[in-house]
N, CA, C and O of each residue as an XYZ file, in Angstrom:
780
protein
N     -12.690     57.167    -10.368
C     -12.036     56.489    -11.023
C     -11.467     55.155    -10.157
O     -11.380     54.007    -10.593
N     -11.144     55.576     -8.961
C     -10.722     54.422     -7.852
C     -12.010     53.274     -8.196
O     -11.596     52.122     -8.324
N     -12.599     53.348     -8.260
C     -14.080     52.494     -7.956
C     -13.978     51.989     -8.956
O     -13.763     50.778     -8.893
N     -14.072     52.614    -10.344
C     -13.684     51.619    -12.291
C     -12.938     51.176    -11.655
O     -13.500     50.345    -10.941
N     -11.277     51.257    -11.333
C     -10.012     50.295    -10.995
C     -10.240     49.371     -9.991
O      -9.715     48.281    -10.216
N     -11.053     49.489     -8.622
C     -11.288     48.474     -8.543
C     -12.350     47.361     -9.105
O     -12.171     46.146     -9.032
N     -13.359     47.933     -9.611
C     -14.468     46.785    -10.130
C     -13.216     46.053    -11.018
O     -12.959     44.874    -10.777
N     -12.524     46.715    -11.946
C     -11.714     46.148    -12.905
C     -10.652     45.448    -12.574
O     -10.100     44.714    -13.393
N     -10.121     45.623    -11.004
C      -9.178     44.993    -10.163
C      -9.684     43.387     -9.678
O      -9.050     42.341     -9.542
N     -10.914     43.685     -9.523
C     -11.800     42.266     -8.741
C     -12.574     41.503     -9.741
O     -13.244     40.521     -9.423
N     -12.481     41.969    -11.000
C     -13.347     41.212    -12.266
C     -11.820     39.747    -12.375
O     -11.708     38.544    -12.138
N     -10.928     40.926    -12.893
C     -10.094     40.232    -13.487
C      -8.840     39.386    -12.449
O      -7.938     38.649    -12.848
N      -9.175     39.810    -10.958
C      -7.689     38.761    -10.199
C      -8.535     37.139    -10.521
O      -7.987     36.127    -10.955
N     -10.361     37.345    -10.060
C     -10.105     35.468     -9.490
C      -9.757     35.330    -11.044
O      -9.542     34.124    -11.171
N      -9.567     36.013    -12.454
C      -9.557     34.768    -13.650
C      -8.121     34.703    -13.943
O      -7.665     33.953    -14.806
N      -7.365     35.542    -13.177
C      -5.533     35.479    -13.709
C      -5.067     34.455    -12.434
O      -4.085     33.762    -12.699
N      -5.667     34.277    -11.058
C      -5.672     33.486    -10.334
C      -5.931     31.898    -10.558
O      -5.402     31.001     -9.901
N      -7.004     31.713    -11.795
C      -7.323     30.328    -11.220
C      -6.986     30.111    -12.859
O      -7.638     29.193    -13.357
N      -6.100     30.792    -13.741
C      -4.977     30.615    -14.029
C      -3.951     30.269    -14.439
O      -3.664     29.759    -15.522
N      -3.152     30.612    -13.319
C      -1.617     30.758    -12.433
C      -1.979     29.277    -11.757
O      -1.331     28.337    -12.217
N      -2.739     29.041    -10.938
C      -3.030     27.698    -10.551
C      -2.394     26.063    -11.193
O      -2.325     26.015    -12.421
N      -2.043     25.052    -10.584
C      -1.995     24.145    -11.631
C      -2.499     23.963    -11.438
O      -3.277     24.505    -10.654
N      -2.621     22.072    -12.480
C      -3.975     21.569    -12.352
C      -3.853     20.519    -11.516
O      -2.847     19.829    -11.679
N      -4.879     20.102    -10.358
C      -4.652     19.192     -9.475
C      -4.694     17.710    -10.500
O      -5.161     17.465    -11.613
N      -3.794     16.756     -9.256
C      -3.991     15.417    -10.253
C      -4.315     14.511     -9.123
O      -3.885     14.435     -7.972
N      -5.477     13.640    -10.005
C      -6.065     12.360     -9.278
C      -4.992     11.107     -9.037
O      -5.380     10.313     -8.179
N      -3.449     10.735     -9.776
C      -3.031      9.897     -9.735
C      -2.217      9.833     -8.987
O      -1.885     10.934     -8.546
N      -1.539      8.756     -8.486
C      -1.111      8.383     -7.312
C      -0.381      7.231     -7.922
O      -0.734      6.432     -8.789
N       1.242      7.410     -6.927
C       1.701      6.285     -7.401
C       1.916      5.941     -5.666
O       2.025      6.659     -4.672
N       1.908      4.383     -5.913
C       2.193      3.226     -4.536
C       3.012      2.737     -4.611
O       3.347      2.288     -5.707
N       3.678      2.579     -3.644
C       4.664      1.817     -3.332
C       4.901      0.613     -2.175
O       5.512      1.032     -1.192
N       4.513     -0.843     -2.121
C       4.236     -1.498     -1.093
C       5.938     -2.523     -0.834
O       6.712     -2.998     -1.665
N       5.957     -2.522      0.468
C       7.208     -3.463      0.955
C       6.788     -4.450      1.690
O       7.523     -4.377      2.675
N       6.121     -5.276      1.840
C       5.236     -6.382      2.573
C       7.026     -7.416      3.069
O       7.948     -7.852      2.380
N       6.724     -7.412      4.628
C       8.284     -8.282      4.812
C       7.545     -9.106      6.212
O       6.860     -8.767      7.176
N       8.174    -10.453      5.638
C       8.352    -11.276      7.665
C       9.169    -11.119      8.316
O      10.212    -10.756      7.770
N       9.176    -11.279      9.694
C       9.494    -11.063     10.792
C       9.699    -12.366     11.044
O       8.830    -13.237     11.058
N      11.347    -12.560     11.330
C      12.048    -13.703     11.254
C      12.389    -14.287     12.968
O      12.905    -15.394     13.125
N      12.045    -13.430     14.121
C      12.508    -14.094     15.043
C      11.541    -13.450     15.936
O      10.920    -12.414     16.174
N      11.819    -14.921     16.371
C      10.512    -15.637     17.163
C      10.098    -14.623     18.844
O       9.006    -14.216     19.242
N      10.956    -14.548     19.233
C      10.921    -12.636     20.230
C       9.883    -11.585     19.964
O       9.251    -10.935     20.797
N       9.836    -11.549     18.999
C       8.980    -10.549     17.950
C       7.271    -11.211     18.644
O       6.608    -10.227     18.970
N       6.768    -12.064     18.819
C       5.850    -12.149     19.082
C       5.472    -11.859     20.268
O       4.245    -11.756     20.296
N       6.066    -11.637     21.493
C       6.259    -11.166     23.226
C       5.035    -12.543     23.674
O       4.793    -13.726     23.435
N       4.560    -11.395     24.452
C       3.957    -12.284     24.842
C       2.250    -11.523     24.621
O       1.642    -11.230     25.651
N       1.757    -11.322     23.603
C       0.819    -10.897     22.481
C      -0.061    -11.808     22.919
O       0.310    -12.617     23.770
N      -1.501    -11.840     22.371
C      -2.499    -12.741     22.316
C      -2.538    -12.416     20.752
O      -2.600    -11.249     20.366
N      -2.502    -13.429     19.924
C      -3.401    -12.897     18.668
C      -3.516    -14.499     17.858
O      -2.562    -15.237     17.611
N      -5.192    -14.797     17.501
C      -5.247    -15.572     16.819
C      -4.719    -16.065     15.208
O      -4.329    -15.484     14.195
N      -4.952    -17.430     15.619
C      -4.416    -18.369     14.581
C      -5.355    -18.596     13.548
O      -6.262    -19.313     13.970
N      -5.506    -18.265     12.336
C      -6.697    -18.756     11.245
C      -5.925    -19.702     10.694
O      -4.914    -19.500     10.021
N      -6.615    -21.203     11.105
C      -6.295    -22.414      9.976
C      -7.574    -22.944      9.160
O      -8.090    -24.061      9.121
N      -7.863    -21.863      8.593
C      -9.060    -21.568      7.661
C      -8.477    -21.458      6.387
O      -7.427    -20.816      6.396
N      -8.857    -21.911      5.234
C      -8.463    -21.388      4.143
C      -8.479    -19.876      3.867
O      -9.229    -19.113      4.475
N      -7.837    -19.586      3.165
C      -7.882    -17.436      3.268
C      -9.392    -17.472      2.363
O      -9.823    -18.135      1.420
N      -9.879    -16.417      3.190
C     -11.278    -16.309      2.940
C     -10.874    -14.735      1.981
O     -10.636    -13.939      2.889
N     -10.704    -13.990      0.667
C     -10.493    -12.623      0.630
C     -11.578    -12.393     -0.405
O     -11.815    -12.765     -1.554
N     -12.137    -11.607      0.523
C     -13.137    -11.380     -0.413
C     -13.073    -10.156     -1.516
O     -13.900     -9.714     -2.313
N     -12.157     -9.925     -1.300
C     -11.735     -9.034     -2.838
C     -10.413     -9.958     -3.786
O      -9.727     -9.325     -4.588
N     -10.243    -11.066     -3.631
C      -9.301    -11.691     -4.570
C      -9.290    -12.040     -6.175
O      -8.614    -12.194     -7.192
N     -10.552    -12.039     -5.589
C     -11.574    -12.042     -7.004
C     -11.538    -11.104     -8.241
O     -11.532    -11.306     -9.455
N     -11.522    -10.234     -7.621
C     -11.731     -8.709     -8.181
C     -10.600     -8.390     -8.862
O     -10.288     -8.039    -10.000
N      -9.991     -8.659     -7.637
C      -8.090     -7.899     -7.692
C      -7.577     -7.777     -9.088
O      -7.677     -8.541    -10.048
N      -7.088     -6.790     -8.968
C      -6.064     -6.404    -10.514
C      -5.057     -6.906    -10.188
O      -5.026     -6.829     -8.960
N      -3.855     -7.573    -10.685
C      -2.693     -7.670    -11.138
C      -1.942     -6.139    -11.426
O      -2.447     -5.408    -12.278
N      -0.952     -5.778    -10.821
C      -0.127     -4.382    -10.970
C       1.148     -5.028    -10.268
O       1.396     -6.127     -9.772
N       1.785     -3.931    -10.441
C       2.899     -3.686     -9.796
C       4.185     -3.785    -10.483
O       3.996     -4.728    -11.250
N       5.596     -3.300    -10.699
C       6.865     -3.607    -10.710
C       7.911     -3.653    -10.060
O       7.653     -2.937     -9.093
N       9.022     -4.051     -9.930
C      10.010     -3.853     -9.081
C      10.721     -2.167     -9.589
O      11.315     -1.776    -10.594
N      10.216     -1.421     -8.117
C      10.770     -0.088     -8.253
C      12.111     -0.205     -8.682
O      12.820     -1.188     -8.896
N      12.361      1.376     -8.786
C      14.318      1.183     -8.757
C      14.828      1.441     -7.323
O      14.242      1.824     -6.310
N      16.167      1.090     -7.579
C      17.296      1.545     -6.073
C      16.871      2.411     -6.394
O      17.378      2.435     -7.516
N      16.031      3.634     -6.330
C      16.084      5.404     -5.689
C      14.614      5.055     -5.698
O      14.380      6.074     -6.348
N      13.737      4.662     -5.592
C      12.286      4.720     -4.629
C      12.528      4.923     -3.441
O      13.637      4.668     -2.972
N      11.233      5.574     -2.502
C      11.141      6.056     -1.520
C      11.425      4.908     -0.214
O      11.760      5.201      0.933
N      11.194      3.614     -0.738
C      11.353      2.300      0.074
C      12.299      1.745     -0.294
O      12.735      0.833      0.407
N      12.970      2.099     -1.547
C      14.102      1.228     -1.808
C      15.409      0.574     -0.607
O      15.981     -0.503     -0.438
N      15.428      1.867     -0.001
C      16.250      2.258      1.392
C      15.705      0.990      2.311
O      16.205     -0.124      2.463
N      14.763      1.439      2.745
C      13.876      0.351      3.645
C      14.049     -1.566      3.387
O      14.322     -2.470      4.177
N      13.753     -1.555      1.989
C      13.462     -2.747      1.738
C      14.811     -3.855      2.145
O      14.917     -5.014      2.546
N      15.719     -2.735      1.775
C      17.912     -3.257      1.399
C      17.646     -3.922      2.525
O      17.401     -5.118      2.683
N      17.765     -2.388      3.877
C      17.708     -2.376      5.497
C      17.139     -3.440      6.132
O      17.630     -3.884      7.170
N      16.195     -3.883      5.650
C      15.178     -5.440      5.965
C      15.940     -6.549      5.629
O      16.501     -7.321      6.407
N      15.925     -6.573      4.634
C      16.379     -7.718      4.289
C      18.231     -8.149      4.898
O      18.621     -9.220      5.363
N      18.948     -7.001      4.683
C      20.459     -7.100      5.177
C      20.764     -7.384      6.851
O      21.837     -7.814      7.277
N      19.711     -7.085      7.596
C      19.082     -6.861      8.674
C      18.986     -8.576      9.235
O      19.253     -8.787     10.418
N      18.653     -9.582      8.459
C      19.181    -10.581      9.204
C      17.563    -11.011     10.029
O      17.149    -12.148     10.259
N      17.054    -10.020     10.268
C      15.435    -10.397     11.408
C      14.280    -10.443     10.179
O      13.083    -10.652     10.375
N      14.782    -10.248      9.129
C      13.098     -9.730      8.567
C      13.665    -10.245      6.435
O      14.730     -9.981      5.877
N      12.645    -10.862      5.955
C      12.671    -11.253      4.882
C      11.841    -11.083      3.810
O      10.853    -11.803      3.669
N      12.238     -9.868      2.722
C      11.547     -9.319      2.049
C      10.605    -10.287      1.285
O      11.077    -10.837      0.289
N       9.335    -10.554      1.640
C       8.371    -11.142      0.911
C       8.102    -10.563     -0.797
O       8.438    -11.245     -1.765
N       7.468     -9.247     -0.910
C       7.406     -8.395     -1.858
C       7.261     -6.897     -1.547
O       7.010     -6.230     -0.543
N       7.595     -6.592     -3.180
C       8.283     -5.584     -3.393
C       7.707     -4.512     -4.307
O       8.460     -4.632     -5.274
N       6.791     -3.470     -4.642
C       5.980     -3.678     -5.817
C       5.746     -2.140     -6.016
O       5.345     -1.771     -4.912
N       5.780     -1.227     -6.712
C       5.171     -0.219     -6.966
C       4.051      0.084     -7.940
O       3.684     -1.087     -8.043
N       3.341      0.650     -8.622
C       2.387      0.965     -9.347
C       1.743      2.725     -9.472
O       2.280      3.679     -8.908
N       0.647      2.798    -10.239
C       0.223      4.307    -10.651
C      -0.795      4.074    -10.648
O      -1.265      3.370    -11.542
N      -1.632      4.620     -9.540
C      -3.659      4.463    -10.083
C      -3.775      5.670     -9.445
O      -3.105      6.401     -8.715
N      -5.533      5.609    -10.299
C      -6.068      6.956     -9.303
C      -7.090      6.938     -8.328
O      -7.987      6.095     -8.338
N      -6.980      7.908     -7.419
C      -8.174      7.674     -6.381
C      -9.542      8.419     -7.042
O      -9.831      9.421     -7.695
N     -10.185      7.240     -6.426
C     -12.042      6.713     -7.210
C     -12.640      6.559     -5.788
O     -12.093      6.201     -4.744
N     -13.922      6.931     -6.044
C     -14.641      6.438     -4.877
C     -14.431      5.333     -4.948
O     -13.806      4.927     -5.928
N     -14.878      4.407     -3.926
C     -14.473      3.028     -3.340
C     -15.183      1.963     -4.283
O     -14.785      0.885     -4.724
N     -16.399      2.667     -4.436
C     -17.698      1.353     -5.521
C     -16.805      1.470     -6.981
O     -17.322      0.554     -7.620
N     -16.120      1.863     -7.569
C     -15.236      2.131     -8.894
C     -13.807      1.344     -8.168
O     -13.973      0.153     -8.430
N     -12.862      1.450     -7.602
C     -11.639      1.435     -7.174
C     -12.118     -0.410     -7.378
O     -13.131     -1.084     -7.193
N     -10.492     -0.679     -7.932
C     -10.147     -1.814     -8.249
C      -9.045     -2.060     -6.698
O      -8.331     -1.249     -6.109
N      -9.368     -3.772     -6.387
C      -7.965     -3.822     -5.373
C      -7.009     -4.311     -6.321
O      -7.444     -4.497     -7.457
N      -5.595     -4.602     -6.065
C      -4.651     -4.775     -6.123
C      -4.148     -5.853     -5.722
O      -4.116     -5.941     -4.494
N      -3.592     -7.026     -6.486
C      -2.978     -8.531     -5.710
C      -1.844     -8.452     -5.527
O      -0.869     -8.579     -6.269
N      -1.962     -8.236     -4.516
C      -0.340     -8.087     -3.712
C       0.435     -9.993     -3.517
O      -0.339    -10.549     -2.739
N       0.950    -10.458     -3.704
C       0.892    -11.842     -3.656
C       2.500    -11.791     -4.085
O       2.938    -10.747     -4.569
N       3.658    -13.326     -3.833
C       5.145    -13.245     -4.035
C       5.416    -14.415     -4.804
O       4.467    -15.195     -4.879
N       6.252    -14.674     -5.275
C       6.357    -15.863     -5.776
C       5.921    -17.095     -5.272
O       4.921    -17.641     -5.738
N       6.694    -17.666     -4.203
C       6.498    -18.578     -3.043
C       5.157    -19.132     -3.071
O       4.783    -20.284     -3.294
N       4.402    -17.897     -2.754
C       3.113    -18.555     -2.728
C       2.343    -18.592     -0.778
O       1.429    -19.068     -0.106
N       3.339    -17.863     -0.717
C       3.170    -17.737      0.901
C       2.093    -16.557      1.352
O       1.129    -16.531      2.118
N       2.767    -15.564      0.460
C       1.938    -14.049      0.929
C       0.329    -13.799     -0.114
O       0.599    -13.531     -1.285
N      -0.729    -13.842      0.103
C      -1.673    -13.223     -0.759
C      -2.357    -12.537     -0.206
O      -2.604    -12.649      0.995
N      -2.967    -11.392     -1.196
C      -3.537    -10.763     -0.475
C      -4.109     -9.262     -1.307
O      -3.663     -9.153     -2.450
N      -4.795     -8.422     -0.959
C      -4.457     -7.439     -1.698
C      -4.352     -6.047     -1.406
O      -4.459     -6.059     -0.179
N      -4.204     -4.796     -1.758
C      -4.280     -3.908     -1.211
C      -5.423     -2.317     -1.921
O      -4.931     -1.797     -2.922
N      -6.690     -1.717     -1.446
C      -7.648     -1.134     -2.370
C      -7.329      0.587     -1.368
O      -7.301      0.934     -0.187
N      -7.082      1.453     -3.189
C      -6.661      2.256     -2.276
C      -7.924      3.231     -3.034
O      -8.418      2.939     -4.123
N      -8.305      4.398     -2.234
C      -9.971      4.740     -3.072
C      -9.972      6.238     -1.945
O      -9.496      6.521     -0.845
N     -10.652      6.786     -2.801
C     -11.013      8.300     -2.323
C     -12.099      8.012     -1.777
O     -12.916      7.426     -2.487
N     -12.532      8.367     -0.129
C     -13.691      8.507      0.393
C     -13.291     10.185      1.183
O     -12.411     10.995      0.891
N     -14.039     10.210      1.934
C     -13.867     12.381      2.494
C     -12.243     12.030      2.570
O     -11.493     12.970      2.305
N     -11.714     10.904      2.870
C     -10.100     11.002      3.088
C     -10.104     10.155      2.005
O     -11.149      9.700      1.540
N      -8.386      9.774      1.324
C      -7.739      9.147      0.902
C      -7.596      8.029      2.675
O      -7.591      8.239      3.888
N      -7.487      6.620      1.518
C      -7.956      5.419      2.323
C      -7.100      4.273      1.787
O      -7.272      3.907      0.625
N      -6.265      3.736      2.498
C      -6.192      3.019      2.021
C      -6.475      1.211      2.656
O      -5.758      1.173      3.656
N      -6.926      0.293      2.561
C      -7.279     -0.544      2.253
C      -6.634     -1.818      2.320
O      -6.867     -2.451      1.290
N      -5.713     -2.617      3.357
C      -4.997     -3.657      3.338
C      -5.979     -4.708      3.801
O      -6.983     -4.583      4.502
N      -5.315     -6.022      3.105
C      -5.390     -7.481      3.069
C      -4.698     -8.012      2.856
O      -4.340     -8.215      1.696
N      -3.989     -8.659      4.195
C      -2.876     -9.770      3.558
C      -3.086    -10.881      4.048
O      -3.831    -10.720      5.014
N      -2.759    -12.243      3.868
C      -2.464    -13.070      4.416
C      -1.316    -14.179      4.391
O      -0.774    -14.447      3.319
N      -0.923    -14.861      5.638
C       1.056    -15.683      5.394
C      -0.096    -16.548      5.828
O      -1.152    -16.345      6.428
N       0.409    -17.419      5.385
C       0.736    -18.711      4.823
C       1.666    -19.367      5.836
O       2.801    -18.895      5.762
N       1.476    -20.634      7.070
C       2.644    -20.638      7.694
C       2.576    -22.575      8.076
O       1.880    -23.039      8.978
N       3.298    -23.259      7.320
C       3.729    -24.430      8.249
C       3.140    -25.102      9.794
O       2.699    -24.343     10.657
N       3.171    -25.881      9.902
C       2.551    -26.322     11.451
C       3.991    -26.369     12.147
O       4.211    -26.248     13.352
N       5.178    -26.625     10.842
C       6.231    -27.112     11.272
C       7.245    -25.741     11.316
O       8.458    -25.769     11.528
N       6.344    -24.436     11.035
C       7.618    -23.390     11.250
C       7.952    -22.472      9.913
O       8.192    -21.264      9.917
N       7.914    -23.178      8.998
C       8.645    -22.661      7.672
C       7.398    -21.766      6.936
O       6.185    -21.632      7.097
N       8.141    -21.393      6.296
C       7.170    -20.550      5.460
C       6.610    -21.581      4.259
O       7.302    -22.447      3.724
N       5.020    -21.256      3.915
C       4.173    -21.981      2.777
C       4.765    -22.928      1.449
O       4.601    -22.406      0.346
N       5.023    -23.445      1.460
C       5.670    -23.769      0.089
C       5.108    -25.242     -0.404
O       5.820    -26.244     -0.340
N       3.794    -25.263     -0.888
C       3.529    -26.796     -1.467
C       2.738    -27.035     -0.634
O       1.565    -26.858     -0.963
N       2.991    -27.483      0.640
C       1.373    -28.579      1.778
C       0.305    -27.760      1.337
O       0.101    -26.708      0.730
N      -0.408    -28.874      2.011
C      -2.071    -28.626      1.735
C      -2.691    -27.461      2.478
O      -1.902    -27.211      3.389
N      -3.640    -26.687      2.533
C      -4.051    -25.828      2.677
C      -4.585    -26.407      4.445
O      -4.304    -25.627      5.355
N      -5.132    -27.397      4.725
C      -5.271    -27.977      6.090
C      -4.021    -27.824      6.873
O      -4.021    -27.375      8.020
N      -2.793    -28.261      6.145
C      -1.831    -28.170      6.915
C      -1.020    -26.823      6.984
O       0.211    -26.837      7.006
N      -1.657    -25.806      7.012
C      -0.890    -23.870      7.044
C      -1.582    -23.250      7.854
O      -2.810    -23.296      7.778
N      -0.910    -22.501      8.851
C      -1.526    -21.359      9.570
C      -1.443    -20.359      8.646
O      -0.488    -20.130      7.903
N      -2.634    -19.686      8.731
C      -2.793    -18.415      8.271
C      -2.512    -16.780      9.283
O      -2.980    -16.681     10.417
N      -2.121    -16.230      8.969
C      -2.010    -15.205      9.212
C      -2.556    -14.579      9.025
O      -3.202    -15.137      8.138
N      -3.282    -12.919      9.197
C      -3.768    -12.099      8.971
C      -3.282    -10.465      8.682
O      -2.437     -9.835      9.317
N      -3.814    -10.162      7.919
C      -3.139     -8.364      8.126
C      -4.151     -7.648      7.956
O      -3.583     -6.573      7.762
N      -5.652     -7.340      7.852
C      -6.469     -6.123      7.788
C      -6.625     -5.255      7.568
O      -7.588     -5.512      6.845
N      -6.531     -4.007      7.501
C      -6.828     -2.626      8.429
C      -7.013     -1.709      6.894
O      -6.290     -1.614      5.902
N      -8.114     -1.219      7.198
C      -8.428     -0.146      6.762
C      -7.621      1.500      6.844
O      -8.419      2.260      7.392
N      -7.026      1.838      6.673
C      -6.288      3.659      7.119
C      -6.843      4.342      6.306
O      -7.358      3.825      5.314
N      -6.880      5.858      6.561
C      -6.723      7.467      6.472
C      -5.742      7.315      6.697
O      -5.178      6.845      7.685
N      -5.158      7.994      5.106
C      -3.423      8.707      5.205
C      -3.512      9.305      4.776
O      -4.564      9.618      4.220
N      -1.771     10.292      4.689
C      -1.629     11.158      4.267
C      -0.946     10.891      2.635
O      -0.983      9.692      2.357
N      -0.461     11.586      1.746
C       0.038     11.832      0.771
C       1.477     11.774      1.388
O       1.556     12.385      2.454
N       2.763     11.109      0.909
C       3.952     11.282      0.512
C       4.529     10.747      2.311
O       5.624     10.890      2.856
N       3.532     10.260      2.696
C       4.165      9.234      4.552
C       4.235      8.542      4.529
O       3.230      7.987      4.085
N       5.213      7.748      4.864
C       4.859      5.900      4.688
C       4.282      5.936      6.135
O       4.566      6.662      7.087
N       3.200      4.715      5.970
C       2.454      3.603      6.689
C       3.226      2.701      6.694
O       4.032      2.330      5.841
N       2.822      2.073      8.344
C       3.456      0.922      8.715
C       2.595      0.267      9.088
O       1.548      0.751      9.518
N       2.805     -0.865      9.022
C       0.598     -2.302      8.870
C       2.108     -3.560      9.521
O       3.017     -4.209      9.002
N       1.598     -3.315     10.831
C       2.005     -4.132     12.182
C       1.138     -5.684     12.331
O      -0.084     -5.826     12.387
N       2.088     -6.647     12.368
C       1.976     -7.655     12.755
C       2.368     -8.320     13.653
O       2.474     -7.573     14.625
N       2.774     -9.731     14.010
C       3.673    -10.947     14.948
C       4.718    -10.927     14.254
O       5.795    -10.332     14.292
N       3.982    -12.052     13.287
C       4.548    -12.386     11.846
C       4.954    -12.013     10.691
O       5.627    -12.779     10.001
N       4.608    -10.737     10.262
C       4.421     -9.834      8.922
C       4.132     -8.436      9.090
O       3.268     -8.259      9.949
N       4.503     -7.534      8.634
C       4.620     -6.259      8.219
C       4.508     -5.712      6.813
O       4.731     -6.326      5.770
N       4.105     -4.390      6.968
C       3.720     -3.854      5.433
C       4.503     -2.694      5.878
O       4.868     -2.479      7.034
N       4.742     -1.902      4.746
C       5.044     -0.963      4.436
C       4.691      0.146      3.383
O       5.657      0.246      2.627
N       3.872      0.862      3.095
C       2.871      1.884      1.933
C       3.441      2.865      2.083
O       3.520      3.414      3.182
N       3.889      3.246      1.182
C       4.004      5.149      1.037
C       2.554      5.774      0.054
O       1.562      5.122      0.379
N       2.355      6.416     -0.593
C       1.748      7.229     -1.421
C       1.913      8.021     -1.799
O       2.123      8.794     -0.863
N       2.032      8.776     -3.147
C       2.740      9.552     -3.380
C       2.350     10.249     -4.323
O       2.212      9.479     -5.274
N       1.999     11.621     -4.723
C       1.675     12.520     -6.054
C       2.444     11.698     -6.550
O       3.479     11.274     -6.037
N       1.813     11.305     -7.988
C       2.101     11.067     -9.703
C       3.436     11.704    -10.201
O       3.153     12.798     -9.713
N       4.308     11.863    -10.607
C       5.187     12.745    -11.497
C       4.483     13.132    -12.675
O       4.256     12.299    -13.552
N       4.074     14.459    -12.788
C       3.771     14.533    -14.335
C       4.823     13.883    -15.657
O       6.029     14.094    -15.537
N       4.407     13.229    -16.690
C       5.163     12.909    -17.647
C       5.743     14.531    -18.438
O       5.268     15.610    -18.792
N       7.282     13.688    -18.396
C       8.080     14.782    -18.797
C       8.986     15.558    -17.341
O       9.787     16.427    -17.687
N       8.915     15.355    -16.189
C       9.195     15.682    -15.047
C      10.456     15.361    -14.549
O      10.827     14.204    -14.746
N      11.126     16.038    -14.010
C      12.863     14.866    -13.187
C      11.830     14.254    -12.405
O      12.110     13.369    -11.597
């Protein structure tokens, strides 16, 4: 009798645990804040290259436009507001969108730019063995020191921030450059109907 009960339990237990498990989601919400550093002393004694060439973004042609201005209660909104209020930084872009985690060969980069035209690049989010963020940004600055605003490409210095990074979900990632930086957060997308 005990064997019969044990066999029935072992047969039905996996079925009940499968039914109780929540469906795994492959959709994520991505939020990015890109900001300019306005203090020259942030450069310190660090040596880094200034590219004078035209921004060559291999992903630019296949990038898809995305993003909306996030609501005030989004995970990075407080950071964006604090950066802007500090006077030491200027927020160039603050976007949010939903995207599925797919293989790199299938994923499309998302275009990241600003209205003024100084920021241009993309962010690719994909699933390899781990979740990967591949950030590829360029910031153009005129030789006189002001942010790019309509001068020709040959008169502008281009600062680059290119970094692929393995990430964990719901952690804020900081991408650093002496002239500008980016905060990126990837969180599981909320199912429709959830608060």
